[in-house]
MARKETOR-65237 format. One record per residue (C-alpha): x, y, z; chain. Coordinates in pm, whole numbers, plus 50000, padded with zeros to 5 digits. Example, Ala and Ser with C-alpha at 12.3 -4.5 7.8 and 13.67 -1.06 7.14 Angstrom:
<drenmars>
<drenmar><X>51230</X><Y>49550</Y><Z>50780</Z><chaine>A</chaine></drenmar>
<drenmar><X>51367</X><Y>49894</Y><Z>50714</Z><chaine>A</chaine></drenmar>
</drenmars>
This chain:
<drenmars>
<drenmar><X>40430</X><Y>22733</Y><Z>33470</Z><chaine>A</chaine></drenmar>
<drenmar><X>40390</X><Y>22631</Y><Z>33841</Z><chaine>A</chaine></drenmar>
<drenmar><X>40102</X><Y>22340</Y><Z>33887</Z><chaine>A</chaine></drenmar>
<drenmar><X>40171</X><Y>22393</Y><Z>34264</Z><chaine>A</chaine></drenmar>
<drenmar><X>40134</X><Y>22763</Y><Z>34347</Z><chaine>A</chaine></drenmar>
<drenmar><X>40015</X><Y>22818</Y><Z>34659</Z><chaine>A</chaine></drenmar>
<drenmar><X>39890</X><Y>22418</Y><Z>34702</Z><chaine>A</chaine></drenmar>
<drenmar><X>40005</X><Y>22218</Y><Z>34979</Z><chaine>A</chaine></drenmar>
<drenmar><X>40087</X><Y>21905</Y><Z>34953</Z><chaine>A</chaine></drenmar>
<drenmar><X>40098</X><Y>21588</Y><Z>35233</Z><chaine>A</chaine></drenmar>
<drenmar><X>40400</X><Y>21306</Y><Z>35191</Z><chaine>A</chaine></drenmar>
<drenmar><X>40349</X><Y>20970</Y><Z>35362</Z><chaine>A</chaine></drenmar>
<drenmar><X>40716</X><Y>20870</Y><Z>35351</Z><chaine>A</chaine></drenmar>
<drenmar><X>40830</X><Y>21115</Y><Z>35248</Z><chaine>A</chaine></drenmar>
<drenmar><X>41208</X><Y>21133</Y><Z>35395</Z><chaine>A</chaine></drenmar>
<drenmar><X>41346</X><Y>20888</Y><Z>35147</Z><chaine>A</chaine></drenmar>
<drenmar><X>41337</X><Y>20784</Y><Z>34806</Z><chaine>A</chaine></drenmar>
<drenmar><X>41046</X><Y>20831</Y><Z>34573</Z><chaine>A</chaine></drenmar>
<drenmar><X>40873</X><Y>21004</Y><Z>34866</Z><chaine>A</chaine></drenmar>
<drenmar><X>41146</X><Y>21269</Y><Z>34889</Z><chaine>A</chaine></drenmar>
<drenmar><X>41190</X><Y>21345</Y><Z>34577</Z><chaine>A</chaine></drenmar>
<drenmar><X>40812</X><Y>21423</Y><Z>34525</Z><chaine>A</chaine></drenmar>
<drenmar><X>40881</X><Y>21651</Y><Z>34840</Z><chaine>A</chaine></drenmar>
<drenmar><X>41165</X><Y>21826</Y><Z>34681</Z><chaine>A</chaine></drenmar>
<drenmar><X>40978</X><Y>21865</Y><Z>34350</Z><chaine>A</chaine></drenmar>
<drenmar><X>40680</X><Y>21989</Y><Z>34512</Z><chaine>A</chaine></drenmar>
<drenmar><X>40887</X><Y>22274</Y><Z>34673</Z><chaine>A</chaine></drenmar>
<drenmar><X>41093</X><Y>22321</Y><Z>34312</Z><chaine>A</chaine></drenmar>
<drenmar><X>40728</X><Y>22379</Y><Z>34180</Z><chaine>A</chaine></drenmar>
<drenmar><X>40645</X><Y>22670</Y><Z>34413</Z><chaine>A</chaine></drenmar>
<drenmar><X>40418</X><Y>22481</Y><Z>34647</Z><chaine>A</chaine></drenmar>
<drenmar><X>40255</X><Y>22697</Y><Z>34989</Z><chaine>A</chaine></drenmar>
<drenmar><X>40340</X><Y>22403</Y><Z>35216</Z><chaine>A</chaine></drenmar>
<drenmar><X>40508</X><Y>21991</Y><Z>35173</Z><chaine>A</chaine></drenmar>
<drenmar><X>40430</X><Y>21795</Y><Z>35487</Z><chaine>A</chaine></drenmar>
<drenmar><X>40658</X><Y>21506</Y><Z>35501</Z><chaine>A</chaine></drenmar>
<drenmar><X>40537</X><Y>21196</Y><Z>35710</Z><chaine>A</chaine></drenmar>
<drenmar><X>40741</X><Y>20927</Y><Z>35830</Z><chaine>A</chaine></drenmar>
<drenmar><X>40737</X><Y>20702</Y><Z>36192</Z><chaine>A</chaine></drenmar>
<drenmar><X>41083</X><Y>20801</Y><Z>36226</Z><chaine>A</chaine></drenmar>
<drenmar><X>41074</X><Y>21153</Y><Z>36455</Z><chaine>A</chaine></drenmar>
<drenmar><X>41472</X><Y>21164</Y><Z>36324</Z><chaine>A</chaine></drenmar>
<drenmar><X>41408</X><Y>21070</Y><Z>35959</Z><chaine>A</chaine></drenmar>
<drenmar><X>41161</X><Y>21353</Y><Z>35930</Z><chaine>A</chaine></drenmar>
<drenmar><X>41394</X><Y>21623</Y><Z>36108</Z><chaine>A</chaine></drenmar>
<drenmar><X>41666</X><Y>21521</Y><Z>35919</Z><chaine>A</chaine></drenmar>
<drenmar><X>41471</X><Y>21583</Y><Z>35580</Z><chaine>A</chaine></drenmar>
<drenmar><X>41345</X><Y>21925</Y><Z>35657</Z><chaine>A</chaine></drenmar>
<drenmar><X>41678</X><Y>22076</Y><Z>35730</Z><chaine>A</chaine></drenmar>
<drenmar><X>41807</X><Y>21878</Y><Z>35450</Z><chaine>A</chaine></drenmar>
<drenmar><X>41528</X><Y>22021</Y><Z>35208</Z><chaine>A</chaine></drenmar>
<drenmar><X>41548</X><Y>22369</Y><Z>35382</Z><chaine>A</chaine></drenmar>
<drenmar><X>41940</X><Y>22314</Y><Z>35292</Z><chaine>A</chaine></drenmar>
<drenmar><X>41829</X><Y>22265</Y><Z>34945</Z><chaine>A</chaine></drenmar>
<drenmar><X>41737</X><Y>22589</Y><Z>34840</Z><chaine>A</chaine></drenmar>
<drenmar><X>41422</X><Y>22405</Y><Z>34640</Z><chaine>A</chaine></drenmar>
<drenmar><X>41198</X><Y>22704</Y><Z>34679</Z><chaine>A</chaine></drenmar>
<drenmar><X>41036</X><Y>22925</Y><Z>34888</Z><chaine>A</chaine></drenmar>
<drenmar><X>40744</X><Y>22738</Y><Z>34989</Z><chaine>A</chaine></drenmar>
<drenmar><X>40682</X><Y>22627</Y><Z>35393</Z><chaine>A</chaine></drenmar>
<drenmar><X>40805</X><Y>22278</Y><Z>35555</Z><chaine>A</chaine></drenmar>
<drenmar><X>40725</X><Y>22092</Y><Z>35814</Z><chaine>A</chaine></drenmar>
<drenmar><X>40727</X><Y>21702</Y><Z>35912</Z><chaine>A</chaine></drenmar>
<drenmar><X>40542</X><Y>21475</Y><Z>36155</Z><chaine>A</chaine></drenmar>
<drenmar><X>40636</X><Y>21168</Y><Z>36248</Z><chaine>A</chaine></drenmar>
<drenmar><X>40323</X><Y>20918</Y><Z>36226</Z><chaine>A</chaine></drenmar>
<drenmar><X>40338</X><Y>20532</Y><Z>36261</Z><chaine>A</chaine></drenmar>
<drenmar><X>40085</X><Y>20478</Y><Z>35908</Z><chaine>A</chaine></drenmar>
<drenmar><X>40032</X><Y>20089</Y><Z>36032</Z><chaine>A</chaine></drenmar>
<drenmar><X>39814</X><Y>20221</Y><Z>36344</Z><chaine>A</chaine></drenmar>
<drenmar><X>39448</X><Y>20371</Y><Z>36206</Z><chaine>A</chaine></drenmar>
<drenmar><X>39391</X><Y>20568</Y><Z>36533</Z><chaine>A</chaine></drenmar>
<drenmar><X>39729</X><Y>20807</Y><Z>36469</Z><chaine>A</chaine></drenmar>
<drenmar><X>39643</X><Y>20791</Y><Z>36130</Z><chaine>A</chaine></drenmar>
<drenmar><X>39338</X><Y>20955</Y><Z>36140</Z><chaine>A</chaine></drenmar>
<drenmar><X>39389</X><Y>21158</Y><Z>36430</Z><chaine>A</chaine></drenmar>
<drenmar><X>39757</X><Y>21322</Y><Z>36254</Z><chaine>A</chaine></drenmar>
<drenmar><X>39453</X><Y>21324</Y><Z>35869</Z><chaine>A</chaine></drenmar>
<drenmar><X>39203</X><Y>21526</Y><Z>36069</Z><chaine>A</chaine></drenmar>
<drenmar><X>39448</X><Y>21713</Y><Z>36255</Z><chaine>A</chaine></drenmar>
<drenmar><X>39634</X><Y>21850</Y><Z>35935</Z><chaine>A</chaine></drenmar>
<drenmar><X>39360</X><Y>22014</Y><Z>35804</Z><chaine>A</chaine></drenmar>
<drenmar><X>39256</X><Y>22055</Y><Z>35436</Z><chaine>A</chaine></drenmar>
<drenmar><X>39525</X><Y>22027</Y><Z>35139</Z><chaine>A</chaine></drenmar>
<drenmar><X>39518</X><Y>21975</Y><Z>34796</Z><chaine>A</chaine></drenmar>
<drenmar><X>39738</X><Y>21720</Y><Z>34709</Z><chaine>A</chaine></drenmar>
<drenmar><X>39833</X><Y>21386</Y><Z>34926</Z><chaine>A</chaine></drenmar>
<drenmar><X>40121</X><Y>21128</Y><Z>34815</Z><chaine>A</chaine></drenmar>
<drenmar><X>40144</X><Y>20771</Y><Z>34977</Z><chaine>A</chaine></drenmar>
<drenmar><X>40455</X><Y>20623</Y><Z>34879</Z><chaine>A</chaine></drenmar>
<drenmar><X>40532</X><Y>20463</Y><Z>35203</Z><chaine>A</chaine></drenmar>
<drenmar><X>40543</X><Y>20127</Y><Z>35263</Z><chaine>A</chaine></drenmar>
<drenmar><X>40287</X><Y>20041</Y><Z>35434</Z><chaine>A</chaine></drenmar>
<drenmar><X>39989</X><Y>19916</Y><Z>35244</Z><chaine>A</chaine></drenmar>
<drenmar><X>39735</X><Y>20216</Y><Z>35277</Z><chaine>A</chaine></drenmar>
<drenmar><X>39431</X><Y>19955</Y><Z>35191</Z><chaine>A</chaine></drenmar>
<drenmar><X>39442</X><Y>19823</Y><Z>35487</Z><chaine>A</chaine></drenmar>
<drenmar><X>39577</X><Y>20089</Y><Z>35707</Z><chaine>A</chaine></drenmar>
<drenmar><X>39244</X><Y>20242</Y><Z>35647</Z><chaine>A</chaine></drenmar>
<drenmar><X>38994</X><Y>19965</Y><Z>35569</Z><chaine>A</chaine></drenmar>
<drenmar><X>39000</X><Y>19988</Y><Z>35183</Z><chaine>A</chaine></drenmar>
<drenmar><X>39057</X><Y>19667</Y><Z>35096</Z><chaine>A</chaine></drenmar>
<drenmar><X>38691</X><Y>19635</Y><Z>34910</Z><chaine>A</chaine></drenmar>
<drenmar><X>38751</X><Y>19929</Y><Z>34758</Z><chaine>A</chaine></drenmar>
<drenmar><X>38785</X><Y>19934</Y><Z>34339</Z><chaine>A</chaine></drenmar>
<drenmar><X>39065</X><Y>20187</Y><Z>34244</Z><chaine>A</chaine></drenmar>
<drenmar><X>38776</X><Y>20301</Y><Z>33975</Z><chaine>A</chaine></drenmar>
<drenmar><X>38576</X><Y>20426</Y><Z>34335</Z><chaine>A</chaine></drenmar>
<drenmar><X>38839</X><Y>20533</Y><Z>34468</Z><chaine>A</chaine></drenmar>
<drenmar><X>38967</X><Y>20788</Y><Z>34198</Z><chaine>A</chaine></drenmar>
<drenmar><X>38610</X><Y>20990</Y><Z>34255</Z><chaine>A</chaine></drenmar>
<drenmar><X>38653</X><Y>21060</Y><Z>34670</Z><chaine>A</chaine></drenmar>
<drenmar><X>38688</X><Y>21427</Y><Z>34714</Z><chaine>A</chaine></drenmar>
</drenmars>
């Protein structure tokens, strides 16, 4: 069963480690679109090529260099990317502080649409 068929996935920190593994697994599970995000444009380019060469699936792969520590850059990217099905944060940057979620309880965040 392919649970990501026809789904789009954005992965912050998607050029290495767990993030890269999520990108690879998403393609293997037939995600229609996988977007890897990193602050390093060179790493994004290499990762896109590596994923394309890996023959992990037929989904569309793209990437973006975004400084996740910069709230304005992050907001611009999120607004520009449009609607997605899944967002994965494996970046070393603390998403709560970047997006101003310091005082948001985990249980409250789970209800976010």
